[in-house]
N, C-alpha and C positions, 0 to 999 in steps of 0.2 A: 495398545490403544488403537482403535480403528478410527481413522479420519475419513469422512466422506468429503473428499475435496472436489470442489468444482474446478474443472480444468478445461480451458479452451485454448487450443493451439492454432496458430496461423501456419498452414502448411507452406505457404510462401506468400510473398507480397501480393501476388495476383490471384491466388487460389482462395476459396472460401475456407473458413475456419472449421476445424474438426470439432464435433460436438458429441459428447458421450451421453447416453441415456441417463435420465435422472439428475442432470446437472441444474444448478440454480443460476439463472441469468441475472446479473446485477452490474450496473455501471456501463461504461463504453463498450462498444463491440470490438472484438479482436480484429485486427487489421486496420482499424480506424486511427486517425490522429486524435489524441486525447485533448481535452480542453486545457488551456493554460492554467498554471497555478496562481492563485491569489492568496499567497501565504507568506509568512515571515519566519525567520529563524528565532532562536531564543533571545537574541539581542534586538529583535524588532526590525531586522533588515529584510527587505523583499528578496525572494529567491525565485529562480526559474528552473524549469525541468532541465534545460541545457547545462546550467551551472552545477546541478546535482548529479548529472549523468556521468558514468564512467565511459571508457572507450567503446564498450559493447552495449551499455545501457544502464538502466536504473530499475531497482526493485523499490516500488513505492507502496508503503503499507498504510492503509487507512485504519485508524483505531478509534475507539469510542472516547476514552479519557484516561490520561495518566494520573488524574487526581482521585477518581472514585471507582474505576473499573478494575477489579483484581485480575481478570482475564487479560486485559490489555497490559497491565503492569508486568505480569508474568511473561507475556509474549515479548514485550519491549526489552526486558532483561535477557531473555534467551537469544534475541537477535543480536546481542553484542558479540556473539560468536560468529556472526555472518561475514564480517569484514574480510577476513582472510580468504575463505572459500569463494566469496563473490568477487573479490579483487583479482583472484587468480583467473577468473572467467571474464574479467574486464567490466564487471558491474560494480556500482555503488548502491547503497541503500539509504533511504530516508523514510520517515514516518510522519503522518499528518493527522491532526484532530482539531476539534473546535476549541481545545483548551487555550487559555491565555498564555502568551510567551513566558510570563513569570512562573506559572505552574510547571511548564515544560522545563524551564531552567532549573527549578528546584528539584524536579524529578531526575533530570540529567545529572546534576551534581550528587544527589543522594545515591543514585543507583549506578553511577559510572557508565552512563550511556556514551558510546563512542561513535555515534553516527547522528546526523541531523534529525531533530524533532522539530516539526513545523506547526505553526499556529495558523488556523484558517478562521480568522475573525469573521463572525456573521455566517459561517458555513458557506461562503461563496463558492469555493472550489468543490466542496461536498455537493452542493446543489448543481453546479455545472456538470459534474460527473454523474449526476442522478443517483447519489448514494445516501441521501438523508433517510435515516431509519424512520419509517412511517408509524412505528409502534408508539411513538411519543408525541403527546399533544403540546401545542404552544403553551408556554408557561412552565412546563416540566423542566427539571434540572437537566434532563437528557435531550431536550429539544435542540435539534441541530447535529446530533451525533451521526456519523456515517455507519453504514453496514460495515462490519469488520471484514476487510478484504485486502488482497495483495495483487498488484499490477506489475507486470514485467514489460518494460518499455524499451524501445530502441532509443539511441541518442537523439533522434529527430522527433521523439514523442509519439511514435506509432506503437499501439498496444500489441504486443506479441503474444501474451498469455495472461490469464488471470486465475486467481485462486480465491474462492469465496464459499462460505457456509451460511446457510440460512440461520443456523443457531450460533449466536455470537460467542458462545462458550467454547466453540471448536475453532482452533487455529492451526493451520498447517505448520508442522515443524520445519526446521531448516533443511533437513534431508529431502523433503517434498519440494521445497522451493528450488533446491539445487538440481534435483532430478527433472523438474519441469524445464529449467533452463537448459540442462544438458540434452533434453529431447527436442529442443527447438532447432529448426533448420539454421545452418550457419548463415550469418548476414552476408549479403552480396555486396 
């Protein structure tokens, strides 16, 4: 299966990001500090990027809905295999959507999700990151969903790389996430 993965890499902290032809730009700019999270875990407790990050960083997945999006449900299930390989690289993973914490708690229990799923009530983080999917009108059940995308962050919240597709049905597999991380310059 061919994945057209949008990939932006920061060559170094001071150098401009590398951009490949045909890529889709969404969310914060590589090399910038990302906006803070306004999210809670499945127990309703506020979380921060620093609390979620591993020694080397955080892989933050924005997804549409664990309740009704089959592409998100599949992706979230597949990402349960990510903890070991990411942990070996010093990264942790978390995923965020506009879903209510109760929806995420039920999905976590039912599917055996072993990493944090975060609720962004009112899509505040989604809007701060400029990720609200504009295809949905106010009043729609999908109003407030983010563009499905993945962000690789430093422990200090600097965006090191991102993976995004304009088509929400396409999600990069774990091997693409890992090869993206492996291709990043070593942190200084």
